[in-house]
Each structure stands twice: as structure tokens, then as C-alpha cells.
C-alpha positions, 0 to 999 in steps of 0.5 A, spaced: 466 779 106 460 781 102 462 785 095 456 788 091 460 787 085 462 781 081 468 781 076 469 777 070 473 776 064 469 774 058 471 769 053 473 775 048 478 777 054 474 783 056 473 785 063 466 786 066 464 788 072 456 786 074 453 790 080 449 785 084 442 786 087 441 785 094 435 782 098 431 788 099 431 790 091 430 783 090 424 783 095 421 789 092 421 786 085 418 779 087 412 783 091 411 787 084 411 781 080 406 778 086 401 784 085 401 783 078 399 775 078 394 777 084 391 782 079 390 777 073 387 772 078 382 777 080 380 778 073 380 771 071 376 769 077 371 773 075 371 771 068 372 763 070 366 764 075 361 764 069 363 757 067 362 753 073 366 747 074 369 748 068 372 755 070 374 752 077 379 747 073 381 753 068 383 757 074 387 751 077 391 751 071 392 758 070 395 758 078 399 753 076 402 756 070 403 763 073 406 761 079 411 756 076 412 759 069 411 766 069 418 768 071 421 763 067 418 765 061 420 772 062 427 771 064 428 767 058 424 771 053 425 778 056 433 778 057 432 776 064 427 781 066 420 779 069 416 786 070 418 786 077 425 786 076 425 791 070 421 796 074 427 796 079 432 795 073 435 788 075 436 782 071 438 775 071 444 772 068 449 766 069 455 767 073 459 768 067 455 774 065 451 771 059 444 771 058 440 766 062 437 760 059 431 756 059 434 750 064 438 755 069 431 759 069 427 753 070 432 750 076 432 757 080 425 758 079 423 750 081 427 751 087 423 757 090 419 752 094 426 751 098 427 758 099 420 759 101 421 754 107 419 755 112 415 761 110 416 768 107 422 766 103 426 766 110 431 761 107 432 764 101 433 771 105 438 768 110 442 765 104 442 771 100 445 775 107 450 769 108 452 769 100 458 773 098 454 774 091 447 775 094 445 768 091 439 764 094 438 757 094 435 757 087 441 761 084 446 757 087 443 751 084 442 754 077 449 758 077 445 765 076 446 772 079 441 777 079 444 784 077 443 791 075 441 791 068 445 797 066 451 792 067 449 786 063 453 785 057 450 787 051 451 780 048 445 775 045 445 768 047 448 764 041 452 770 038 458 768 035 464 770 038 469 769 032 472 776 030 472 780 023 478 783 020 477 790 018 474 792 011 479 798 010 486 799 011 487 801 018 492 806 021 495 806 028 490 811 030 484 807 027 487 801 031 488 805 038 480 807 037 478 800 036 482 798 042 479 804 046 472 802 044 473 795 046 476 797 053 471 802 055 464 799 052 462 795 058 462 802 062 457 805 056 450 805 056 447 801 050 445 807 046 451 810 047 455 804 044 450 803 038 451 811 037 459 810 037 458 804 033 454 807 027 460 812 026 464 806 023 458 803 020 452 808 019 449 803 014 447 798 020 442 798 026 445 800 032 445 793 035 448 790 029 453 796 028 456 795 035 456 787 034 461 788 028 465 794 031 466 789 037 468 783 033 473 788 029 476 791 035 477 783 038 480 782 031 485 788 032 486 786 039 488 779 037 493 781 032 490 777 027 
């Protein structure tokens, strides 16, 4: 049975629920990215047309780079979001909820050729309909998912998973508040998490305050 959510537990023991993006919004995001590339091609064709044979060669190089590495660059460098995915609030992540890396993004995008067979992404569309997590062939091979970005865990690639002891003497109430933050933070927006974290660490940026508060809460949760 197809479910529109993916439930995971992070290495820190925090349960997360990711909202899966289905075939229709993913198709809309794809055509948005396609429209962007077409605009670039039109502008480049006009400019390169002034260069004669050299321009033709440059145009072929540009087409190759955009068709194969446009999605890879954005997915790796822009938190799993091409402009099309970002406009529809979606992002690519690994199946464990961590950010997509270069190798996974490269695999999923190289296999777009198989998903396009025989035409108009028919194979990819059918595969998504049959798969319980709406994965096309590229996602199955790369171990990736496309989810709505509001549910993506606010973790950075390579972020240390070790905990930090509180730098103050914690009361029972303090510990309860830390554990409550850890439990409820997956359902909060990034801005709200940062706002709450800065109440504890006002000297830090929202992102750094959240990271420190989460690691402190994990320390308390582990009873260390």
C-alpha cells in the first residue's frame, strides 16, 4: 500500500516523518527546471551564433553540462533543491533523511535516461506509481527520496553527532525542557527552532544555537 510519509529514526534516536512528493508535483518541478534550461539555451544560441563554428562547439558543451550536471550541482550545493524543486517546496534527500551527496545525486541523474524510456519519462512515472515511496529508477539505484522540504531534518552534511554536556547546572525543569525540545523540534519550522534555541544561547546564530541545544538535549537524553 502506498503511503505519502516516510518514517525514520535518526542515529541520535529522534523519530522523523518525511512527507513524500508524488509524481505530479515532481513532474511540475521537472518542467520548471526544463523551462529554465530552455531560456538559457535560447540566450546562449543568440550569443554563440555570433561566433560561427566555435559557437556551435560551445553550444554543444553547454547542452551537455546543463542536461547532466544542472540537477547534480543544485542538489549537492543547494540542499537537495533545484530551482524547480524549490519553487514547489521539495528537496532530494537520502533514504535515512540525511542530505544527498555528490555520488547519490550523480547516480540518480545519470539514470534519468532509463526513466525517460521509451518517451516522456513513462518508465519513471510508472515506477513511481508502483513504488511505495514514489521512487523512480534513479532514486532506487541511488537510495534517495524526494520529499517536501519543510520536513527535511535541519542537519548539515558532516555535522558532528556527538553530544555536549550542559555548561550550567541543570534542574529537573531544565532537563524536561531540553527533552521536550528534542521531541517536538522535528515538527517545528527552522525559524521557530532557531528562535527557541537562541533563548538558551543568545550569543550564537540561530543555526549554531539550534545545533548546540540539540546536542545538549541529546546528552541529557542519554543520561551522560
